[in-house]
C-alpha positions in Angstrom: -3.0 -30.3 0.9 -0.2 -30.0 -1.7 -2.7 -28.1 -4.4 -2.6 -24.8 -1.0 -0.4 -22.4 -2.6 1.5 -21.5 0.3 2.9 -18.1 -1.1 0.6 -15.1 -1.5 1.9 -11.1 -3.3 -0.2 -8.7 -3.6 1.2 -5.5 -5.4 -0.4 -1.9 -6.1 -2.1 -1.8 -9.3 -0.7 -0.5 -12.1 -3.7 2.1 -12.3 -2.8 3.4 -9.6 0.7 3.9 -10.5 -0.3 6.1 -13.6 -3.0 8.0 -11.7 0.4 8.9 -9.3 2.9 10.0 -12.7 -0.7 11.6 -14.2 -1.4 13.7 -11.3 3.2 14.6 -10.7 2.5 15.2 -15.0 -0.6 17.7 -14.6 1.1 19.3 -11.0 4.1 20.1 -13.0 1.9 21.7 -16.8 0.1 23.8 -13.3 3.4 24.3 -11.8 4.7 26.2 -15.6 1.2 27.8 -16.0 0.9 29.9 -12.4 2.4 32.4 -10.8 4.6 32.1 -8.2 2.5 30.8 -5.5 0.5 29.0 -7.8 4.2 27.6 -9.4 5.5 26.9 -6.3 2.2 24.7 -4.2 2.0 23.0 -8.2 6.0 21.9 -7.5 5.4 21.0 -3.8 2.7 18.8 -5.5 4.3 16.9 -8.1 7.2 15.7 -6.0 4.9 14.8 -4.1 2.7 13.2 -6.5 6.3 11.3 -8.6 8.1 10.5 -5.5 4.8 8.1 -5.5 5.2 7.1 -8.3 9.2 6.1 -7.8 8.1 3.9 -4.3 5.1 2.4 -6.7 6.7 1.9 -8.9 10.5 0.7 -6.9 9.0 -1.4 -4.7 5.3 -2.3 -6.0 4.6 -5.4 -3.3 3.3 -4.4 -0.8 2.3 -7.1 0.9 3.7 -10.8 1.0 2.3 -14.2 2.9 4.2 -17.7 3.0 4.3 -20.0 5.6 6.8 -18.3 7.6 5.3 -15.0 8.0 4.3 -11.9 6.3 6.5 -9.2 3.8 5.6 -5.4 4.2 7.2 -2.4 3.5 9.6 -0.4 5.7 11.2 3.1 4.1 11.0 4.3 1.2 11.3 1.3 -0.9 12.6 -1.5 1.1 11.7 -4.3 3.1 10.9 -5.9 6.7 10.5 -9.5 7.4 8.0 -10.6 10.4 8.1 -14.1 11.7 4.5 -15.3 12.5 5.8 -15.4 16.8 6.3 -11.1 15.5 2.8 -10.9 14.1 -0.1 -9.8 17.4 -2.9 -9.9 15.0 -4.4 -8.8 12.0 -7.8 -7.5 11.8 -9.7 -5.6 9.2 -10.8 -2.0 10.8 -14.4 -0.6 8.7 -15.1 3.0 9.3 -17.7 4.5 7.6 -17.8 8.3 7.2 -20.2 10.4 5.1 -21.9 7.3 2.8 -18.1 6.1 2.2 -17.2 3.0 4.1 -13.3 2.4 4.4 -11.9 -0.9 5.0 -8.1 -1.5 5.9 -6.2 -4.3 7.0 -3.9 -4.3 9.9 -1.1 -6.2 10.8 0.3 -5.7 14.0 3.6 -6.4 14.7 3.9 -5.5 18.4 6.5 -2.3 17.4 4.7 -1.5 14.6 1.2 -1.4 13.2 1.1 -1.9 9.9 -2.0 -1.1 7.8 -2.8 -2.0 4.0 -6.2 -0.4 1.9 -7.6 -1.4 -1.4 -5.3 0.6 -3.5 -1.9 -1.1 -1.5 -3.1 -4.3 -2.3 -5.0 -4.5 -5.7 -7.3 -6.7 -4.4 -10.2 -6.8 -1.5 -9.3 -6.0 1.9 -11.4 -9.0 3.3 -10.4 -11.3 0.3 -6.3 -10.6 1.6 -7.8 -10.9 5.1 -9.2 -14.0 4.9 -5.5 -15.9 3.0 -3.5 -13.8 5.3 -5.4 -15.6 8.2 -5.7 -19.6 6.5 -1.6 -18.6 6.5 -1.2 -17.7 9.5 -0.4 -21.6 11.6 
């Protein structure tokens, strides 16, 4: 079993980061072209998109797992480590609404529930869940 990788990381795809940065730039342009109310709303949206893009740039790894446990985001760009003993449950939450199926990886660490989408992980949620459950003792 020496061939089995013991550490896996999933990060935000570059395309998602680029989309957030482009959205921030578009909102800045809209703020410059609009009236006072439009400028205010576009500025708030630009700040939000810019903050999300900055977070993805500073802390691109959303989930890391190894034999010792899981590492998840904490705060704006921090990380938090949980041993496998702290992990109560790992599951994929599937919801279907208006013809769209949404899947979230749910990692329950007792005090907190960490949710990850395909856009956080850069991979299908079901595939990530299988790897995480395989590494859990």
